[in-house]
C-alpha positions, -999 to +999 in steps of 0.1 A: +118-429-361+151-447-362+165-421-385+156-393-361+172-412-332+203-418-352+205-381-361+200-371-324+228-395-314+251-380-340+242-345-328+250-355-292+283-372-302+292-341-322+284-318-293+305-339-270+334-340-294+332-303-298+331-298-261+361-321-257+381-302-282+372-269-266+383-282-232+415-296-247+424-264-265+408-240-240+440-219-235+446-216-273+409-206-278+412-180-250+444-166-265+427-163-299+397-145-283+420-121-267+439-115-299+406-109-317+395-084-290+429-066-292+425-064-330+390-049-325+403-025-300+431-013-323+405-008-351+383+012-328+412+034-318+420+041-354+384+050-361+383+072-330+415+089-343+399+096-376+368+111-360+389+133-337+408+146-367+376+153-385+362+170-354+393+192-353+388+200-390+352+211-384+363+233-355+389+250-377+364+254-405+339+270-381+366+293-369+374+304-404+336+308-412+332+330-381+361+353-393+347+355-428+312+363-415+325+389-391+345+406-419+316+405-444+292+419-418+314+449-412+318+455-450+281+450-457+272+474-429+296+500-443+281+496-478+246+499-464+254+531-445+270+544-476+238+539-496+253+511-518+222+490-514+229+466-542+264+459-530+251+456-494+225+431-507+252+410-523+272+410-491+241+400-471+235+371-495+270+357-490+267+362-452+234+342-453+251+313-472+280+313-448+256+313-418+237+283-433+270+265-438+280+273-402+247+258-390+254+226-409+290+224-396+278+231-361+253+202-363+281+180-378+304+190-350+278+181-323+273+147-339+310+141-340+313+150-304+286+125-295+304+098-315+337+106-299+322+103-264+305+070-272+336+056-288+358+067-259+335+049-235+334+018-256+372+017-260+377+022-222+353-007-215+370-029-241+404-021-227+393-029-192+379-062-204+411-071-222+431-064-191+407-087-172+410-114-199+448-112-198+448-116-160+424-145-164+447-160-190+476-160-166+456-179-139+441-202-165+475-211-178+487-219-143+455-240-136+458-258-170+494-267-162+483-280-128+456-301-145+480-314-171+505-324-144+477-342-124+466-360-155+502-371-161+504-383-126+471-402-130+483-418-161+516-429-145+499-444-115+468-456-134+445-434-114+429-447-082+433-483-096+471-478-097+471-467-061+451-497-050+473-521-069+504-506-054+489-509-019+479-545-026+514-553-037+528-538-004+503-558+016+512-589-003+549-584+004+542-579+041+521-610+042+548-633+028+560-659+052+596-659+065+617-683+045+638-692+076+606-700+096+594-720+067+626-741+068+621-748+105+585-758+099+595-781+070+622-797+092+596-803+119+573-819+094+600-841+081+608-852+117+572-860+123+571-880+091+603-899+099+595-906+136+624-886+149+601-863+168+585-891+187+619-906+195+631-872+208+600-868+230+605-902+245+641-895+253+632-862+268+607-880+291+636-903+304+629-933+283+662-943+269+694-924+262+691-887+251+689-881+214+707-848+216+733-836+240+724-805+259+743-781+281+733-799+313+749-831+301+781-812+291+783-796+326+777-830+343+804-846+322+829-819+329+821-820+367+826-857+368+859-854+350+871-828+374+863-850+404+881-880+390+911-858+383+912-845+418+909-880+433+939-893+414 
């Protein structure tokens, strides 16, 4: 039982590995299939050419046979009318042999014509398929290049995880506190700890002298100095 499961797992792993290799080298495999198809088409064309040449040879042979038969018929008929029966019989024997040969060659010619017709159709279909394959190869190459570029982009950014990490970094940078604001907060905390903040609030409420000079005090001082100067 365990051995059968192990064999099944190996078969599945092998199938997946084979599929992975086919996907990885799909363009190379497609190009090889097209080359094989083109080689087959070239061989079929050569075969067709051989059959056509043989067909032409049979036609020429039939033409020569027809001429020989016509010539012998005329000569045999002349011998028969002249009473040369033995000679006429010999002529008729040769004519019969030639007519039998003509029948065989006619049957061969008909078979060759059928083969030529079938092969022409097969070659036309194969040629059309190869044209389609070449067009498909062009689009497949473009699509494969697009997929390779996308995979490169995914590797450089780490896929969706890379995008999320980049977005998280941007958010983290935006969420950082302002160093200047932090300095003000720290100063305020220090003031609270040292009691300066309470002293400042008391002074601002009118309890004792001001801790800090503000613009109002400066204007009051300047106004007072001006009045004293004008009195003198």
